[in-house]
C-alpha positions in Angstrom: -25.7 -31.7 56.5 -23.8 -28.5 56.0 -21.2 -30.2 53.8 -24.0 -31.7 51.7 -25.6 -28.3 51.2 -22.2 -26.8 50.3 -21.6 -29.6 47.7 -25.1 -29.0 46.2 -24.5 -25.2 45.9 -21.0 -25.4 44.4 -22.2 -26.2 40.8 -24.6 -23.2 40.9 -21.8 -20.9 42.2 -19.5 -22.2 39.4 -22.1 -21.5 36.7 -22.8 -18.0 38.2 -19.1 -17.2 38.3 -18.8 -18.2 34.6 -21.7 -15.8 33.7 -20.0 -13.0 35.7 -16.7 -13.3 33.9 -15.5 -10.6 31.5 -14.8 -12.0 28.0 -11.8 -9.7 27.6 -9.7 -10.3 30.7 -11.4 -13.6 31.7 -11.8 -12.5 35.3 -14.7 -11.5 37.5 -16.3 -8.2 36.5 -14.6 -5.1 37.9 -17.0 -2.1 37.6 -19.1 -3.8 34.9 -20.7 -1.6 32.2 -23.3 -2.5 29.6 -23.2 -1.5 25.9 -26.2 -1.2 23.5 -26.0 -4.8 22.2 -26.6 -6.1 25.8 -23.1 -7.5 26.6 -21.2 -6.6 29.7 -17.5 -5.9 30.2 -15.1 -4.4 32.7 -15.0 -0.7 32.3 -11.2 -0.6 32.1 -11.1 -3.6 29.6 -13.5 -1.9 27.3 -11.7 1.5 27.5 -8.4 -0.2 26.7 -10.0 -2.1 23.7 -11.5 1.1 22.2 -8.5 3.3 23.0 -7.2 5.1 19.9 -10.1 4.2 17.6 -11.5 7.2 15.6 -14.7 5.3 14.8 -16.2 1.9 13.9 -16.7 0.9 17.5 -17.7 -2.7 17.8 -18.6 -5.2 20.5 -15.6 -7.5 21.4 -18.0 -10.4 21.8 -20.7 -10.3 19.1 -18.9 -7.8 16.7 -21.9 -5.5 16.5 -20.9 -2.1 15.3 -22.1 1.3 16.5 -22.1 4.6 14.6 -20.6 6.6 17.5 -18.9 5.8 20.8 -21.6 4.4 23.2 -22.0 6.0 26.6 -20.9 3.5 29.2 -23.3 3.2 32.1 -22.3 1.2 35.2 -24.4 -1.9 35.8 -25.2 -1.6 39.5 -27.1 -5.0 39.6 -24.0 -6.9 38.3 -21.8 -5.0 40.8 -23.9 -6.2 43.7 -24.0 -9.8 42.4 -20.2 -9.8 41.9 -19.7 -8.4 45.4 -21.9 -11.1 46.9 -20.1 -13.8 45.0 -16.7 -12.5 46.1 -17.9 -12.3 49.7 -19.0 -15.9 49.6 -15.8 -16.9 47.9 -13.8 -14.9 50.5 -15.7 -16.6 53.4 -15.0 -19.9 51.9 -11.3 -19.0 51.4 -11.1 -17.8 55.1 -12.7 -21.1 56.3 -10.2 -23.0 54.2 -7.3 -21.0 55.6 -8.5 -21.5 59.1 -8.7 -25.2 58.5 -5.2 -25.3 57.1 -3.9 -23.3 60.1 -5.6 -25.7 62.5 -4.1 -28.6 60.6 -0.7 -26.9 60.8 -1.2 -26.2 64.5 -2.2 -29.7 65.1 0.9 -30.9 63.3 3.1 -28.5 65.2 1.4 -29.6 68.5 2.0 -33.1 67.4 5.7 -32.6 66.8 6.9 -29.4 68.5 10.4 -27.9 68.3 12.3 -29.1 71.4 14.8 -27.2 73.4 18.4 -28.1 72.3 19.6 -28.0 75.9 17.1 -30.3 77.7 15.6 -32.0 74.7 12.3 -32.2 76.6 10.6 -28.8 76.9 9.3 -27.1 73.7 11.4 -24.3 72.4 10.1 -20.7 72.5 12.9 -19.0 70.6 15.9 -19.7 68.4 19.2 -18.0 68.7 20.7 -17.4 65.3 24.1 -16.7 66.9 24.2 -19.9 68.9 22.3 -21.7 66.1 20.2 -23.4 68.8 16.6 -23.4 70.1 15.8 -22.9 73.8 12.9 -23.4 76.2 11.9 -20.5 78.6 14.2 -22.0 81.3 17.3 -22.3 79.2 16.6 -19.0 77.4 16.9 -17.1 80.6 20.7 -16.5 80.3 20.1 -14.8 76.8 17.7 -12.4 78.5 19.5 -11.8 81.7 23.2 -12.0 80.9 24.8 -9.0 79.1 27.1 -11.5 77.4 24.2 -12.6 75.2 22.9 -9.1 74.5 24.1 -9.1 70.9 22.7 -12.5 70.0 19.9 -12.5 67.5 16.7 -14.2 68.6 13.7 -15.2 66.5 10.7 -17.6 66.6 11.6 -21.3 66.7 13.0 -22.6 63.4 13.3 -26.2 62.2 15.6 -25.7 59.2 18.7 -24.3 60.9 20.9 -26.6 59.0 19.6 -25.3 55.7 20.4 -21.8 56.7 24.1 -22.8 57.4 26.9 -22.8 55.0 27.7 -26.4 54.2 31.4 -25.5 54.0 31.9 -23.4 57.1 28.9 -24.4 59.2 28.0 -20.8 59.7 24.6 -19.1 59.0 24.1 -17.3 55.7 24.5 -13.6 56.1 25.2 -12.3 52.6 24.1 -12.8 49.0 26.4 -12.9 46.0 24.5 -11.5 43.0 27.2 -12.6 40.5 26.8 -16.3 41.5 23.2 -16.0 42.6 23.8 -17.8 46.0 23.7 -17.1 49.7 27.1 -17.1 51.5 28.4 -16.9 55.1 30.9 -14.4 56.4 33.8 -16.7 55.8 32.8 -17.2 52.2 33.4 -13.5 51.6 37.1 -14.2 51.1 36.3 -16.3 48.1 33.9 -13.7 46.7 35.9 -10.5 47.4 35.8 -9.7 43.6 32.0 -10.3 43.5 29.2 -7.9 44.3 27.9 -9.0 47.7 25.3 -7.5 50.0 23.5 -8.5 53.3 20.5 -10.7 52.9 17.9 -8.1 53.8 19.4 -5.6 51.4 19.6 -8.2 48.6 15.9 -9.1 49.3 14.9 -5.5 49.1 16.9 -5.0 45.8 15.3 -8.1 44.2 11.8 -7.0 45.3 12.4 -3.6 43.8 13.7 -5.1 40.5 10.7 -7.4 40.3 8.3 -4.5 40.9 10.0 -2.5 38.2 9.7 -5.6 35.9 6.0 -5.8 36.6 5.6 -2.1 35.7 7.6 -2.6 32.4 5.5 -5.7 31.5 2.3 -3.7 32.2 3.5 -0.9 30.0 4.5 -3.3 27.2 1.2 -5.0 27.4 -0.6 -1.6 27.0 1.7 -0.7 24.1 1.0 -4.0 22.4 -2.7 -3.5 22.8 -2.5 0.0 21.3 -0.4 -1.4 18.5 -3.0 -4.1 17.8 -5.7 -1.5 17.7 -3.6 0.7 15.4 -3.0 -2.3 13.0 -6.7 -3.1 13.0 -7.6 0.5 12.3 -5.2 0.7 9.4 -6.5 -2.6 8.1 -10.0 -1.1 8.1 -8.8 2.0 6.4 -7.1 0.0 3.7 -10.3 -2.0 3.2 -12.4 1.1 3.0 -10.0 2.8 0.5 -9.9 -0.4 -1.6 -13.8 -0.5 -1.5 -14.0 3.1 -2.6 -11.6 2.6 -5.5 -13.4 -0.6 -6.5 -16.7 1.3 -6.7 -15.0 4.1 -8.8 -13.5 1.6 -11.2 -16.8 -0.2 -11.5 -18.5 3.1 -12.4 -15.9 3.8 -15.0 -16.2 0.4 -16.6 -20.0 0.7 -16.5 -19.7 3.9 -18.5 -17.3 2.2 -20.9 -19.8 -0.6 -21.3 -22.7 1.9 -21.8 -20.7 3.7 -24.6 -20.0 0.4 -26.3 -23.6 -0.7 -26.0 -24.7 2.6 -27.4 -22.3 2.2 -30.3 -23.6 -1.4 -30.8 -27.2 -0.2 -30.9 -26.4 2.6 -33.5 -24.6 0.1 -35.7 -27.4 -2.5 -35.4 -29.9 0.3 -36.2 -28.1 1.0 -39.5 -28.5 -2.6 -40.5 -32.1 -2.7 -39.3 -33.0 0.5 -41.3 -31.4 -0.9 -44.4 -33.3 -4.1 -44.0 -36.5 -2.2 -43.5 -35.9 -0.1 -46.7 -35.3 -3.2 -48.8 -38.2 -5.0 -47.1 -40.6 -2.1 -48.0 -39.6 -2.3 -51.6 -40.3 -6.0 -51.6 -43.7 -5.4 -50.0 -44.5 -2.8 -52.8 -43.5 -5.2 -55.6 -45.4 -8.0 -53.9 -48.5 -5.8 -53.9 -48.0 -5.0 -57.6 -47.6 -8.7 -58.4 -50.8 -9.4 -56.5 -52.7 -6.9 -58.6 -51.2 -8.4 -61.7 -52.2 -11.9 -60.6 -55.8 -10.7 -59.9 -56.0 -9.1 -63.3 -54.8 -12.3 -65.1 -57.3 -14.3 -63.1 -60.1 -11.9 -64.1 -59.2 -12.2 -67.8 -59.1 -16.0 -67.4 -62.6 -16.0 -65.9 -63.9 -13.8 -68.8 -62.4 -16.1 -71.4 -63.8 -19.2 -69.8 -67.3 -17.5 -69.6 -67.0 -16.5 -73.3 -66.2 -20.1 -74.3 -69.5 -21.1 -72.8 -71.5 -18.6 -74.9 -73.9 -20.4 -77.3 -74.8 -17.4 -79.5 -72.3 -17.1 -82.3 -72.7 -13.3 -82.7 -72.2 -12.6 -79.0 -69.3 -15.1 -78.8 -67.5 -13.4 -81.7 -68.0 -10.0 -80.1 -66.6 -11.1 -76.8 -63.9 -13.3 -78.2 -62.7 -10.5 -80.5 -62.6 -8.1 -77.6 -60.8 -10.5 -75.3 -58.3 -11.3 -78.0 -57.2 -7.7 -78.2 -56.6 -7.6 -74.4 -52.9 -8.0 -73.8 -51.0 -8.9 -70.6 -47.3 -8.7 -69.7 -45.2 -11.2 -67.9 -44.5 -10.6 -64.2 -41.3 -8.7 -63.7 -39.3 -8.6 -60.5 -36.7 -5.8 -60.4 -33.3 -6.5 -58.7 -33.6 -5.3 -55.2 -30.6 -5.9 -52.8 -29.3 -4.4 -49.6 -26.5 -1.9 -49.8 -23.5 -4.2 -49.3 -21.2 -1.2 -48.9 -23.3 0.1 -46.1 -23.4 -3.3 -44.4 -19.7 -3.7 -44.8 -19.1 -0.2 -43.4 -21.1 -1.0 -40.3 -19.4 -4.3 -39.8 -16.0 -2.7 -40.4 -16.7 0.0 -37.8 -17.4 -2.8 -35.2 -14.1 -4.5 -36.1 -12.2 -1.2 -35.9 -13.7 -0.4 -32.5 -12.7 -3.9 -31.3 -9.1 -3.4 -32.6 -8.9 0.0 -30.9 -10.0 -1.4 -27.6 -7.5 -4.3 -27.9 -4.7 -2.0 -28.9 -5.5 0.4 -26.0 -5.5 -2.5 -23.5 -2.3 -4.0 -24.9 -0.5 -0.6 -24.9 -1.6 0.0 -21.3 -0.2 -3.3 -20.2 3.1 -2.9 -22.0 3.5 0.7 -20.7 2.9 -0.5 -17.1 5.3 -3.4 -17.5 8.1 -1.3 -19.1 7.7 1.5 -16.5 8.4 -1.0 -13.7 10.9 -3.2 -15.5 14.5 -3.3 -14.2 17.6 -5.1 -15.6 17.5 -7.7 -12.9 14.0 -7.9 -11.6 10.8 -7.8 -13.5 7.1 -7.3 -12.7 4.3 -9.6 -13.9 2.6 -9.0 -17.2 -0.6 -10.7 -18.2 -0.7 -13.5 -20.7 -0.9 -12.1 -24.3 -4.1 -12.9 -26.3 -3.7 -14.8 -29.5 -4.6 -11.8 -31.6 -2.3 -9.3 -29.8 0.3 -9.5 -32.6 -2.2 -8.7 -35.2 -3.5 -5.8 -33.2 -0.1 -4.4 -32.7 0.9 -4.6 -36.3 -2.4 -3.2 -37.6 -3.1 0.4 -36.9 -6.7 1.3 -36.1 -8.7 1.9 -39.3 -10.9 5.0 -39.6 -14.5 4.4 -38.4 -16.9 5.1 -41.3 -20.6 5.5 -41.0 -23.4 5.5 -43.6 -22.9 9.2 -44.2 -19.4 8.5 -45.6 -20.9 6.1 -48.2 -19.6 7.6 -51.5 -16.0 7.7 -50.5 -16.0 4.4 -48.7 -17.8 2.7 -51.6 -15.2 4.0 -54.0 -12.3 2.8 -51.9 -13.9 -0.6 -51.2 -14.8 -1.1 -54.9 -11.3 -0.3 -56.1 -9.7 -2.5 -53.4 -12.1 -5.4 -54.3 -11.4 -5.0 -58.0 -7.6 -5.1 -57.3 -8.0 -8.2 -55.2 -10.2 -9.8 -57.8 -7.6 -9.1 -60.6 -4.8 -10.7 -58.4 -6.9 -13.8 -57.8 -7.9 -14.2 -61.5 -4.4 -13.8 -62.8 -2.1 -15.9 -60.7 0.0 -16.9 -63.8 1.2 -13.3 -64.1 1.9 -12.8 -60.4 3.6 -16.2 -59.6 6.6 -15.9 -61.9 7.6 -12.6 -60.4 10.0 -14.0 -57.7 11.7 -16.2 -60.3 14.3 -13.5 -61.2 16.0 -13.2 -57.8 15.8 -16.9 -57.1 19.5 -17.6 -58.0 20.5 -15.0 -55.4 18.9 -16.9 -52.5 22.0 -18.6 -51.3 23.7 -15.2 -50.8 22.4 -14.6 -47.2 23.9 -17.9 -46.1 27.1 -16.1 -45.0 25.4 -13.7 -42.6 23.2 -16.5 -41.2 26.2 -18.6 -40.5 28.0 -15.7 -38.9 24.9 -15.1 -36.7 24.8 -18.8 -35.7 28.5 -18.7 -34.8 28.0 -15.5 -32.7 25.0 -17.1 -30.9 27.1 -20.2 -30.1 29.9 -18.1 -28.7 27.4 -16.1 -26.6 25.9 -19.3 -25.3 29.3 -20.8 -24.5 30.3 -17.6 -22.7 27.4 -18.0 -20.3 28.1 -21.6 -19.7 31.6 -20.6 -18.5 30.3 -18.1 -16.0 30.4 -18.8 -12.3 27.3 -18.6 -10.1 28.5 -15.3 -8.7 28.6 -13.9 -12.2 25.2 -15.3 -13.0 23.7 -13.7 -9.9 23.9 -10.3 -11.6 21.0 -11.4 -13.7 19.0 -12.8 -10.7 15.2 -12.6 -10.7 13.1 -13.4 -7.7 10.2 -15.5 -8.9 6.9 -16.0 -7.2 4.1 -18.4 -8.2 0.9 -17.1 -9.8 -2.1 -18.3 -7.7 -4.5 -17.7 -10.7 -2.7 -20.4 -12.8 -2.3 -23.1 -10.1 -4.1 -26.3 -10.7 -6.7 -27.3 -8.1 -4.4 -29.8 -6.5 -1.3 -27.6 -6.3 -0.6 -26.3 -2.8 1.2 -22.9 -2.7 3.0 -21.9 0.5 5.8 -19.7 1.9 4.6 -16.6 0.3 4.0 -18.3 -3.1 7.5 -19.6 -3.4 6.9 -23.3 -2.6 4.6 -25.8 -4.4 3.5 -29.3 -3.6 0.5 -31.6 -4.5 -2.6 -32.3 -2.4 -4.4 -35.6 -2.5 -7.8 -33.8 -2.6 -8.9 -30.8 -4.7 -8.5 -27.4 -3.1 -11.5 -25.8 -4.8 -9.8 -22.7 -6.1 -11.9 -20.1 -7.7 -12.4 -20.4 -11.4 -10.0 -18.4 -13.6 -9.4 -18.6 -17.3 -5.6 -18.9 -16.8 -5.8 -21.8 -14.4 -4.5 -25.3 -15.4 -7.3 -27.8 -15.2 -5.8 -31.2 -16.3 -2.2 -31.2 -14.9 -0.8 -30.1 -11.5 1.1 -27.2 -13.0 1.6 -23.5 -12.1 3.3 -20.5 -13.8 5.5 -17.9 -12.3 4.0 -14.5 -11.6 6.7 -12.7 -13.5 7.1 -12.7 -17.3 10.1 -11.8 -19.4 10.0 -10.2 -22.8 13.6 -9.0 -23.1 16.9 -9.1 -21.3 18.8 -11.9 -19.4 17.3 -13.5 -16.3 18.5 -16.2 -13.9 16.6 -18.1 -11.2 17.1 -21.2 -9.1 14.7 -24.0 -8.0 15.4 -26.4 -5.2 14.2 -30.0 -5.5 13.3 -31.5 -2.2 12.7 -34.9 -3.9 13.8 -35.0 -7.5 11.2 -37.3 -8.9 7.9 -36.7 -10.8 8.5 -33.0 -11.3 9.4 -30.6 -14.1 10.9 -27.2 -14.6 10.6 -25.1 -17.7 9.4 -21.9 -19.5 6.4 -21.3 -21.7 4.4 -18.7 -23.6 1.4 -17.1 -21.9 -0.7 -18.3 -24.7 -0.1 -22.0 -23.9 -3.3 -24.0 -23.5 -4.7 -24.4 -19.9 -6.7 -27.6 -20.5 -6.4 -30.6 -22.8 -3.5 -32.9 -23.6 -1.4 -30.0 -25.0 -1.6 -28.1 -21.8 1.2 -30.2 -20.2 4.7 -28.7 -20.2 6.8 -29.7 -23.2 3.8 -31.4 -25.0 3.3 -28.4 -27.3 5.3 -25.9 -29.3 4.8 -23.1 -26.7 6.8 -24.7 -23.8 10.3 -26.1 -23.0 11.0 -28.1 -19.9 13.2 -30.7 -18.1 11.4 -33.6 -16.3 12.4 -36.0 -13.6 10.6 -39.3 -13.5 12.2 -41.4 -10.8 15.8 -41.7 -11.9 15.1 -40.7 -15.6 15.7 -37.2 -16.8 14.3 -36.0 -20.1 13.9 -32.8 -22.1 10.6 -32.0 -23.7 9.5 -29.6 -26.4 6.7 -29.9 -29.0 5.9 -33.3 -27.6 9.4 -34.6 -28.5 11.3 -36.3 -25.7 15.1 -36.6 -25.4 16.6 -38.7 -22.7 19.5 -37.0 -20.8 22.3 -38.4 -18.6 21.4 -38.8 -15.0 22.6 -35.8 -12.9 22.3 -35.8 -9.1 21.2 -32.3 -8.2 19.1 -30.7 -5.5 19.2 -27.2 -7.0 18.6 -26.3 -10.6 19.6 -23.0 -12.2 17.6 -21.6 -15.2 19.2 -18.9 -17.4 17.0 -17.3 -20.0 18.4 -15.0 -22.7 15.4 -13.5 -24.5 17.3 -11.7 -27.3 19.8 -14.6 -27.7 17.0 -17.0 -28.0 18.1 -19.7 -25.6 17.4 -21.2 -22.2 19.9 -23.2 -20.1 19.2 -25.7 -17.3 22.1 -26.4 -15.1 22.8 -28.2 -11.8 23.9 -25.7 -9.2 26.9 -26.7 -7.0 30.5 -25.8 -6.5 30.7 -25.9 -10.3 27.8 -25.6 -12.6 27.0 -28.7 -14.6 25.0 -28.3 -17.8 21.8 -30.4 -17.9 20.3 -29.2 -21.2 19.9 -26.1 -23.4 17.2 -25.1 -25.8 17.9 -22.8 -28.7 15.0 -21.1 -30.6 13.6 -17.7 -31.5 11.2 -16.5 -28.8 8.2 -14.6 -30.2 6.1 -14.0 -27.1 6.6 -13.1 -23.4 8.0 -16.1 -21.4 6.8 -17.3 -18.0 8.7 -19.7 -15.6 6.7 -22.9 -15.5 6.6 -25.8 -13.0 5.0 -29.3 -12.8 4.7 -31.6 -9.8 3.0 -35.0 -10.0 4.0 -37.0 -6.9 2.6 -36.0 -3.5 6.0 -36.3 -2.1 7.8 -34.0 -4.5 8.2 -30.4 -3.5 9.6 -27.5 -5.6 10.9 -24.3 -3.8 12.0 -21.1 -5.5 15.2 -19.9 -4.0 15.6 -16.3 -2.9 18.2 -14.7 -5.1 20.7 -12.5 -3.2 
C-alpha cells in the first residue's frame, strides 16, 4: 500500500520540482527572489545576470524591461516549499541508501571474506604486509607478537591482487606522475628518472590540483558571464546610437523635403497666378461679347417688329431709323500666357533638380575617392543614367518672374539663333567640308595608341601570380543586388542557388529574372585583380558590368547587353559574351579563375590560375562608367567562392 501511495505521489513531486526550478541555473531555487513581472529566480543567479549593467534591466525569462534596478525581495513561501521538497527528496535518498547498504550487507553476508589461514572463519582484518586476510584466531600473532608490530592492518579487502604489481607481486606503494601509473618499491629502479611520490601524497596532490581546477573553471565561468553581459550592453549601445542617428537623419531629410515642397508650391503658384490673370481677361472679353450678342439680338427683334408694321408712314420712320443703326463684328483680342514666365518657372525646377543630382553625385564621388586605395576600393553606388549629363552641365541660375526682362531677352535671342540654324542648314552643313581631306592624318597617333595598348596588355599576360597580387582587391557580394534565389554565405563571399525563393526585401538594384549578383566594390580607375573559385565549373558565369545595367528583362543577363562582359560555363562548353554576341572558346580545365581589370587601359582579362596562368579570354574596349564584378549561377550544384587575396 505504501509503495502504491509513493508511486501515485511521484508525478506530483516531479511536476512540483519542475515549477521550483530556476530558469537560469536549471536547479532548485536557492534563496528565491521575485521581480516585478512575477517570475522567480535564485538571488545569486539574478545578481550574476545583472552584474555590470548600467541600465535596461530585463527579466531573463519574459524579457520585460524595468526603468531602474528592481529591489529583490526574498520569497519566503517558495523557500519553505523548496525546503520541504528537499526534505522529502533527502528522506527518499536516505531510504534508498539504506536499502542499498542492506543489499550490500546481504551480499557480504552471503559471500564473506574468509581467512587465508583456515579458509573457514570470516576474516576481520587484512595485513597489507603479508597480503593476507585473517580471522580473529589467526590474527592474534599480529596483535601479540612484536615481530608483526610494523605490519599494516586494515579492514578486509577482496581485491588484493589488483593492488599488487603484476611484475613483482608486491603491493603498490608509489605513484609515477610522468607515466600516470602506480608502482611498487621494486619498480622504483626503473623509474628513478621519473618524479615519484607515495600514494597518499600523490592522492593529496591530485585532490589539490583538481580543487584549483574547479576554482579556475568557476572564475572563467564568471568572466565569461561578465563578458557576455558586456557584449550585450555594447550591442544595446550601438543600437541606441544608430537609432538616434537615424532619427537625426530623418529629421534632416524631412527639412530637405519641406524646402523642396515649398519651392514646388511657389513655382506652381507662379503658373496658377499667370493662368488666373489670363483667365480673368478671357472672362472680361466673354462678358463684352455677351453684351454685344444681346445688342444684336435686340436690333434683330426691332427689325422683325418693324417688318410687321402695316402703316407705311410708321414703317418708313422705324425702318429709316433702324437702317442708320450700325453694328460692328465681334472682335477677340490675342490673349496668351506669358511663355517666358512659364519657361522660367519650368527651368527653375530643372535647375533645382540638376543641383540636387550634382550635389548627390559629388558627395558620392568624394566619399569614394577619400577611401580609395591603389589595391583595395570601397563600394560606390550605381550611377544614374543622367549622371554624365549632370556632371558636364553646370547648374544654371535660378530665375523667377521678377527677372523677367533679362530672362526674356536672353531666351528670345537664343531662340532666334536656334531658329536661324534650323532654317538654314544648307549654309551650316558645308562648313566641315574644308578640313575633310585632313581626316586621315590622326591615323598615325591612333595606330601608335593601339600598339601601346597591345604592348601593355601583353606585359600583363606575362606577369606571374605573385606580380599580379600587388593589384589584389578583396571582393564581397552585394546583398541588395542578389536575385531571390541566390544564397549568400561565408560573409558574402560565396554564392549558390536555392530551389525555392528566399523572399529578399525589394530593392531597385536587385536582379529579378536571373540568379545573378554584383560585387559590393566598384572600380572607376586603376588596376584591380581578384580570383574566383569554381566548385563545379558548369552553369555559371564570371564577368564585369556597368552599374546602369538593367535589373530585369531579357537584357539583364550578363553578356546579353552592351553594358556587361562575361565568360560562361555550360557543362563542358566555355563561351565569351558581350552585347548578346557569343564566341565559343577552347575548353580549359580550371577550378580557379583570375580576373584582371585595367580601367585606363580599357581591357579585362580572364585567366585560369595555376602554376602558370593560362589565358581564357580578354575583352578590349573603352570603359565609360564605373565597373562592378558580376557573377551568375544557374545550376543548384554550382557554387562560386571569392578568394581572399593575400
